[in-house]
C-alpha positions as CSV (number, residue, x, y, z in Angstrom):
1,M,0.0,0.0,0.0
2,Y,1.1,3.5,-0.7
3,P,0.9,6.0,2.2
4,A,-2.0,8.5,1.9
5,W,-0.7,11.6,0.0
6,E,-2.6,14.1,2.2
7,K,0.4,13.8,4.6
8,G,2.7,15.2,2.0
9,P,3.6,18.8,2.0
10,D,2.7,19.7,-1.7
11,W,1.6,16.6,-3.6
12,G,-1.8,18.1,-4.2
13,A,-0.2,21.3,-5.3
14,F,2.0,19.4,-7.7
15,L,-0.9,17.7,-9.4
16,T,-2.8,21.0,-9.6
17,S,0.1,22.8,-11.1
18,T,0.7,19.9,-13.5
19,M,-2.9,19.8,-14.7
20,A,-3.0,23.6,-14.9
21,R,-0.8,23.3,-17.9
22,T,-3.3,21.2,-19.7
23,G,-6.6,23.0,-19.8
24,V,-7.8,26.5,-20.4
25,L,-8.4,28.7,-17.5
26,L,-12.1,29.3,-17.1
27,S,-11.6,32.7,-15.7
28,I,-11.6,36.3,-16.8
29,G,-8.1,35.7,-18.2
30,A,-9.1,33.0,-20.8
31,V,-12.2,31.5,-22.2
32,C,-12.9,27.8,-22.5
33,L,-11.0,25.4,-24.8
34,V,-10.1,27.8,-27.6
35,S,-8.9,26.8,-31.0
36,G,-5.3,26.4,-30.1
37,S,-5.9,24.0,-27.2
38,L,-8.2,21.7,-29.3
39,A,-5.9,21.8,-32.3
40,T,-2.6,21.2,-30.6
41,G,-3.4,19.2,-27.4
42,W,-2.8,19.5,-23.8
43,W,0.0,19.5,-21.2
44,L,2.0,16.4,-22.2
45,G,2.2,17.5,-25.8
46,Q,3.3,21.0,-25.1
47,R,5.1,21.2,-21.8
48,S,8.9,21.0,-21.6
49,A,10.0,17.9,-19.6
50,P,11.2,18.8,-16.1
51,R,15.0,19.0,-16.0
52,V,16.6,16.3,-13.9
53,S,19.8,17.5,-12.2
54,G,22.9,15.5,-12.7
55,A,23.8,12.9,-15.3
56,Q,21.2,10.4,-16.6
57,A,22.9,7.6,-14.8
58,S,22.4,9.5,-11.5
59,A,18.7,9.9,-12.4
60,E,18.3,6.3,-13.1
61,R,19.8,5.4,-9.7
62,Q,17.4,7.8,-8.0
63,I,14.5,6.2,-9.8
64,Q,15.6,2.7,-8.7
65,L,16.0,3.9,-5.1
66,L,12.4,5.5,-5.1
67,Q,10.9,2.4,-6.8
68,D,12.5,0.2,-4.1
69,R,10.8,2.4,-1.5
70,L,7.5,2.0,-3.2
71,T,7.9,-1.7,-3.3
72,S,8.7,-1.9,0.4
73,G,5.8,0.5,1.4
74,S,8.2,3.1,2.9
75,A,7.8,5.8,0.2
76,S,6.5,9.1,1.3
77,P,4.1,11.2,-0.8
78,S,7.1,13.4,-1.6
79,D,8.9,10.3,-2.8
80,Q,5.9,9.5,-5.1
81,K,5.9,12.9,-6.5
82,Q,9.6,12.9,-7.2
83,L,9.4,9.5,-8.8
84,L,6.7,10.6,-11.1
85,Q,8.7,13.7,-12.1
86,L,11.8,11.6,-12.8
87,L,10.0,9.0,-14.7
88,L,8.3,11.6,-17.0
89,A,11.6,13.5,-17.4
90,S,13.5,10.3,-18.3
91,G,10.9,9.1,-20.8
92,H,9.8,6.2,-18.7
93,H,6.0,6.7,-19.6
94,A,5.1,3.1,-19.1
95,E,6.4,3.1,-15.6
96,A,4.9,6.6,-14.9
97,T,1.5,5.2,-16.2
98,L,1.8,2.2,-13.9
99,L,2.4,4.4,-10.9
100,L,-0.4,6.7,-11.7
101,E,-2.8,3.7,-12.2
102,Q,-1.9,2.5,-8.7
103,L,-2.3,5.9,-7.2
104,A,-5.6,6.5,-9.0
105,D,-7.0,3.2,-7.7
106,Q,-5.8,4.1,-4.2
107,E,-7.2,7.6,-4.2
108,P,-10.2,7.5,-6.5
109,E,-11.5,10.9,-5.3
110,R,-8.4,12.5,-6.6
111,W,-9.6,13.2,-10.1
112,Q,-6.5,15.1,-11.1
113,I,-4.5,11.8,-11.0
114,R,-6.8,10.0,-13.3
115,L,-6.9,13.0,-15.6
116,L,-3.1,13.0,-15.9
117,L,-3.2,9.3,-16.4
118,A,-5.7,9.7,-19.2
119,E,-3.4,12.3,-20.9
120,L,-0.5,9.9,-20.6
121,K,-2.5,7.2,-22.4
122,R,-3.7,9.5,-25.0
123,N,-0.1,10.7,-25.6
124,G,0.8,7.0,-26.0
125,N,-1.9,6.7,-28.7
126,N,-4.1,4.6,-26.5
127,R,-7.2,6.6,-26.9
128,S,-9.7,4.0,-25.8
129,A,-7.9,3.5,-22.5
130,A,-7.7,7.3,-22.1
131,E,-11.4,7.6,-22.6
132,R,-12.1,4.8,-20.0
133,E,-10.1,6.8,-17.4
134,L,-12.1,10.0,-18.2
135,R,-15.4,8.1,-18.0
136,Q,-14.4,7.0,-14.5
137,I,-14.0,10.7,-13.5
138,L,-17.3,11.6,-15.2
139,N,-19.2,8.8,-13.5
140,R,-18.3,10.5,-10.2
141,Q,-18.5,14.0,-11.3
142,P,-20.4,14.4,-14.6
143,D,-19.7,18.1,-14.8
144,R,-16.0,18.0,-14.2
145,I,-15.0,20.4,-16.9
146,E,-11.3,19.3,-17.2
147,A,-12.3,15.7,-17.9
148,L,-15.0,17.0,-20.4
149,Q,-12.4,19.1,-22.2
150,L,-10.1,16.1,-22.7
151,L,-12.9,13.8,-23.6
152,T,-14.1,16.3,-26.2
153,L,-10.6,16.5,-27.7
154,L,-10.4,12.7,-27.8
155,Q,-13.8,12.4,-29.5
156,L,-12.8,15.2,-32.0
157,E,-9.6,13.4,-32.9
158,Q,-11.5,10.3,-33.7
159,G,-14.1,12.0,-35.8
160,R,-16.8,11.8,-33.2
161,G,-17.5,15.5,-32.9
162,A,-21.3,15.1,-33.3
163,E,-21.2,12.7,-30.4
164,A,-19.3,15.1,-28.3
165,Q,-21.9,17.9,-29.1
166,T,-24.7,15.7,-28.2
167,Q,-23.1,14.9,-24.8
168,L,-22.4,18.6,-24.0
169,K,-25.9,19.7,-25.1
170,A,-27.4,17.1,-22.9
171,L,-25.3,18.2,-19.9
172,M,-26.3,21.8,-20.5
173,E,-30.0,20.9,-20.7
174,K,-29.8,18.9,-17.6
175,N,-28.2,21.7,-15.6
176,S,-30.5,24.4,-17.0
177,K,-33.7,23.3,-15.2
178,P,-35.4,25.2,-13.7
179,S,-32.7,27.8,-14.3
180,P,-29.1,27.7,-15.6
181,K,-26.6,26.5,-12.9
182,P,-23.1,28.0,-12.8
183,Q,-21.6,24.8,-14.5
184,V,-23.6,25.5,-17.6
185,L,-21.3,28.4,-18.6
186,P,-18.0,26.4,-18.9
187,I,-19.8,23.5,-20.6
188,G,-21.4,25.9,-23.0
189,L,-18.2,27.7,-23.8
190,L,-16.6,24.2,-24.5
191,L,-19.5,23.4,-26.8
192,A,-19.2,26.7,-28.7
193,D,-15.5,26.1,-29.3
194,L,-16.2,22.6,-30.5
195,Q,-18.8,24.0,-32.9
196,Q,-16.2,26.3,-34.3
197,Q,-13.8,23.5,-34.8
198,Q,-16.4,21.7,-36.9
199,G,-17.0,24.8,-39.0
200,Q,-20.3,25.7,-37.4
201,Q,-19.6,29.4,-36.7
202,Q,-23.2,30.5,-36.8
203,Q,-24.2,27.8,-34.2
204,A,-21.2,28.8,-32.0
205,A,-22.3,32.4,-32.1
206,A,-25.8,31.5,-31.1
207,T,-24.4,29.4,-28.2
208,Y,-22.3,32.4,-27.0
209,A,-25.4,34.7,-27.3
210,K,-27.5,32.3,-25.2
211,L,-24.8,32.1,-22.6
212,A,-24.5,35.9,-22.5
213,A,-28.3,36.1,-21.9
214,D,-28.3,33.3,-19.3
215,F,-25.3,34.8,-17.4
216,P,-25.8,38.6,-17.8
217,R,-23.0,39.6,-15.4
218,D,-20.3,37.5,-16.9
219,P,-18.2,38.9,-19.7
220,R,-16.7,35.6,-21.0
221,P,-19.4,34.7,-23.5
222,L,-19.1,38.2,-25.1
223,L,-15.3,38.0,-25.1
224,A,-15.5,34.7,-26.9
225,L,-18.1,36.2,-29.3
226,A,-15.8,39.2,-29.9
227,L,-13.0,36.8,-30.9
228,L,-15.2,34.8,-33.2
229,K,-16.4,38.0,-35.0
230,Q,-12.9,39.2,-35.3
231,E,-11.8,35.9,-36.9
232,Q,-14.8,36.3,-39.4
233,G,-13.6,39.8,-40.3
234,D,-16.5,41.5,-38.6
235,S,-14.5,44.2,-36.8
236,K,-17.6,46.3,-36.0
237,G,-19.4,43.3,-34.4
238,A,-16.2,42.4,-32.5
239,Q,-16.0,45.9,-31.2
240,E,-19.7,45.9,-30.1
241,S,-19.2,42.5,-28.3
242,M,-16.1,43.7,-26.6
243,A,-17.8,46.9,-25.4
244,L,-20.7,44.9,-24.0
245,A,-18.3,42.6,-22.2
246,R,-16.5,45.6,-20.7
247,S,-19.8,47.1,-19.6
248,R,-20.5,44.0,-17.5
249,Q,-17.7,45.0,-15.1
250,P,-17.9,48.8,-14.8
251,E,-16.7,48.8,-11.3
252,N,-13.5,46.9,-12.2
253,K,-10.7,49.4,-12.8
254,E,-8.2,46.7,-13.6
255,P,-7.8,46.4,-17.4
256,R,-8.0,42.6,-17.5
257,L,-10.4,42.6,-20.3
258,D,-8.0,44.6,-22.4
259,R,-5.2,42.2,-21.6
260,V,-7.3,39.3,-22.7
261,A,-8.1,41.2,-25.9
262,A,-4.4,41.7,-26.5
263,N,-3.6,38.0,-25.8
264,W,-6.2,37.0,-28.3
265,G,-4.9,39.3,-31.0
266,L,-7.8,41.7,-30.3
267,A,-5.5,44.7,-29.4
268,S,-7.5,46.9,-31.7
269,L,-10.5,46.3,-29.5
270,A,-8.8,47.4,-26.2
271,A,-10.2,50.5,-24.5
272,P,-8.4,53.7,-25.7
273,K,-6.0,55.0,-23.2
274,A,-6.8,58.4,-21.8
275,P,-4.2,61.0,-22.9
276,S,-1.7,61.8,-20.2
277,P,-1.8,65.4,-18.7
278,T,1.6,66.0,-20.2
279,A,0.6,64.9,-23.7
280,S,-2.7,66.8,-23.6
281,K,-1.2,70.1,-22.3
282,T,-0.9,72.8,-24.9
283,P,2.7,73.9,-25.3
284,E,3.3,77.5,-24.3
285,P,4.4,79.8,-27.0
286,A,8.1,80.4,-27.2
287,A,9.3,83.8,-26.0
288,P,10.1,86.3,-28.8
289,T,13.8,86.7,-29.4
290,P,15.1,90.1,-28.6
């Protein structure tokens, strides 16, 4: 048996930071699974492998030492975390997968472990096994957006986009009665991005518009709509959507929306900067020369 990882100082933080590289932040700073994430994949495909100090031979000896501790049952949660890092950095994905499988079975409530395991299996081109891991997460938490994101990606990669849309629409409908619950928003944003990936721009715009109506205080659907309109060459529509998004947080003086616009290539939609007093001051006429 492995020791419970709650006793470790930062194992949970390690998993959280690891998985944070995979998905899209569903916050004011980013919206849903945008085109790049669906097109290029998640954490394992994009991250740089953690650097292992020392020579490869030293890393291999450390791996063997940690594996021996696991076998004897004396490994701490920190040992488990370090072993996983070393296995991934050294390219031992099969061993890393085995370790994650054991940890996931031991701590089934830790969905982050199974999500990372699913991504490892997807990266190893074992999509059916990856989907089984994700289904286990969703059986316990049907609205877990991180699992839905990766499952949607898997389905899209296998030409099952229509199936993914049906799944997301059913979840939205289930969580919209009698009124939309908070989880409808990230699921809807994911649906709209999937629709764009399948060339259904009009349906995506309609999904964003419905989300904007259902969540009248949240700027994210309008931000996403502004991006869609900008990509379609509708600069005026993009500006209107961006202005509406900005109006939903009039009390917020921090220019986060404009930073999002800049990150998305919407710099032209950022709020115009007020001229500085120095710039706006009329220069005094020069004194006449004697």
